[in-house]
N, C-alpha and C positions, 0 to 999 in steps of 0.2 A: 548587558542582559545581567541579570542575577545569576552569581556564579555558587555553585557547592563543588569544591573540588573534590573530585572522585579519585580516592587513591588506587594503586596498582591492584585491581581485582583478585581477591581472594578465590582460592579453588571452589570455596562453597557458592560463592555469588555466580562464577562463570558456569557451574553446574546448574544454578536455579536458574540462569537464564537460557542455558540450552533446553533444559525440561521445559521451561516456559514456551521456547521456541518451537520443540517437538509438539507440544499440543497446540498450539495455535496452528503450525504447519498442518496438522491433520484437519483441524476443524476447516481450513482454508480450503482443503478440497472438497468439503461437504457445502461451503459457500458456493464455491465455482459451479458446483454440479445441479444443486439443488434450486438454488435462487433464479437463473432464467429459465428453468422448468417449472417453476411456480409451487415447488415440492414443499412441504413442513420442515423446518429444521427441528423439530423436537421429536421426531421418530427415529427408531432405530436404523443404522445403516444395515443395508443389505446387498447383496450379490445381484449384478445386474443381470447375470444370465440366468441363474435357478432360483433367485430371489429370497436366498437363504439368508437370516438375519445374522450379523455379524456378532459373535460374542464379546466380551469386554477382553479377554484374552487374544483374541483376534484383530484386537483394535489398537494395541501399544504401540505407537509410531516407531517404523523402521523394525522394530524389533520381530513383531508379528509377521511382517512381511520375509524375514529372512528364515523365520522357525517353518512359516508355511511354503517356505521355497518359491514364495510368488505366484502361488497360485490357492484358488478358492477350495477349503476343507471340503466343502460339499459335491459340487460339481468337477472341481480340477480345472476350471475356467483360467487362464493365464490372468495375472493380475498388474495392470499396468505400472512400469517402473517409475512413470511419474509421479506417484504417491509417495513413494519414499524419498524421491528427488525432490519433491516440494518440502516435504518436512525438514529434509536436511538443510535446505536452502534456508528455510525458515530459521532453523535452529542458528546457522550461521548469522543471519541478519539480527537476530536476538542477541547474539552474544558480541558482535562487533562494536556497538556503541559504547559499551563500557570500558573499550580501550582506546577510544578516539575521542570521546567528548568528555569537558572538562564540567559540565553541568547535568544535573538529574533532569532539569528541564527539558534540555536538548535530547537527552536519553530519552524521555518519554514522548516527546513529540515524534521522534526518530521511530519507537515502537508503535504509537499511533498510527504513523503515514505507512509504514510496512505493513501493521496487521490489517487495515482496511484499503490499502493502496495496492497490494500485490493481488488480492480477489477481484478488483475493480478493474488493473490492468488485464488480467487474465480474461475476464466476461466480457471486457471491450474488444479485446484480440479476436474472441472466439464468436462473440455475437452481436458486435456494434454496437453495445448499448452500455448504460452505467446505471444500475439499479439505484432507485430512490433510496432503498434501504440503506444501502451500504454508504453513498453519498450522504445521505442525512446522518448515520451513525458515525461518519469521519468527523463531520461538522461537529455534531454533539460532543465526541471525545476530546477534538483538539480544543475546542472553546473551555472545557472543563479543566485540561491541562494548562491553558492559558491563563484562565481565572485564578485558579489554586496557587500556581506560582508567583502571581502576580500578590495576593494574598499572604502568602507565607514568606515571601522575601520584601514584603512592602514596597514594590516596584509597580505602582498603579501608572507610573508613566509608559510601562509597557503595552497597556490597554488601549491606547489611543492610535498607536502605529500598527496595531493588529487589527484594530477596526477598519483603519484607512486601507490597509492591505485589502481585506476582505471585500469592502464595498467597491474597491477601483477595479479589481480583477473581475468581480461580477458585473459590473458596468463593463468595462472591458470585453469580455466575451459575450456579453450580452449584444452589444453593439455590432460586433463580429459576426454574430449568429443572424441578426436583422440584415446588414449591409449584405451579407453573402447569400442569404435566402436560402439558408439550409445546409450552406457549407460547414457551418459549427454547428455541434448538434447540443439540444438542450441538456443532454447529461453532461457535458464539458462544462457548460454555464451554471449547472448545478454544483458541480466539483470544485468549480475555482474560489468560492469564497473560504473553503479550508485550505487551500494552497494559499491565499492572500494571508490570512489569519496567521498559520503557522510561520509563513515569511515573514511578516509585519512585525511579529515578535520579536525578532533579532533585528528588525531597522528596515527602511523601505528599500534600502541597497538589495537587502536580500529577495525583496518581491520582484525587483530587477534580474537579479541572476536567476532566479527560479522560472521566470518568464522567458527570459533570453534563451537560457539551457533548452527549454520544451521547444522552442520553434527552430533553434537549430537543429536539434535531434530530428525534430519532424520534416524539415527540410531535407536533410543529408539522407535520413530513410527514404523519403519520396521519391527523390532524385534516384537514389541507388534502386528501387524498386523498378522506375521507368526505363533506367538503363537495361536491367536485367529482362525487362518484358514483363514484369510481374503486375505492372500497374500503367494506367493511362493518366490524362489530365484531370478525367473526371472520375476518377476511380476512387472510392470513399476511402480513407485511412482512419482508423480510430486515432483520436489525438490525444485521449484520455491517460493512455500509458507514457506518453510525453512528458505531461504536466505532472505526472507522477515521479518520474523520473528526475525531471528537472528540479522538484523539491528535493529529492534525496541529495543531488549534486549541490544543490545550494546550502544543505545542511553541514555537507562535507568540505565543502570551501570554506564557511565560516570557521568551522573546527580548525581546519589547517591556519586560519588567519587569526585565530584565538579570539573569536568573537563570541 
């Protein structure tokens, strides 16, 4: 794959990625709450209890939560600590790739899968659905990164494996959905081209790694839930989160092997 060596991150670069992560972490919470409810993404955030609009000062990631002492300034309702936790988690996920990857392409693809994958995984776990707007955005963003990288680095040979990965995973998941008669959701089918596209850019081996990791994780978690009495053989378990985590594992494995 095209390699652009990333030297030891400077403090300014690290701070920039942390701020970027905090910002997208705050936006992720908006995606998770509004998309399943069919609410507009372009209106001001408000307190779910008193419906008071949240000001810009009250919308600063983590800092506002600390200054407000975890409560709405209007009705003093407790704010869920999941919000700052999500913001901090996304900041860490944005900071991590600049320390472990040796390619800007890998860094940007990691950011793409994290930015859209985290809300997709959360919505799938909470509502058992993968919204088209997010699976479509993930496919568009990953396609742009792959094509731009191929153009910049003159590595057009990477486009064919990406296309093969996208088509092969789409065909595979579509076949499973048809054979299982609903055992695999259409949302998983729509998510699969993005996973195949990103994996395929690093070679067809990466497609196998991400797919294998997803199915191993899904099997282990499914068995664990049945043993714990939390699920049965016919219990529908969202598979989208395993696909996304499998892709993240694939990127991490490739980074360790120097791909």
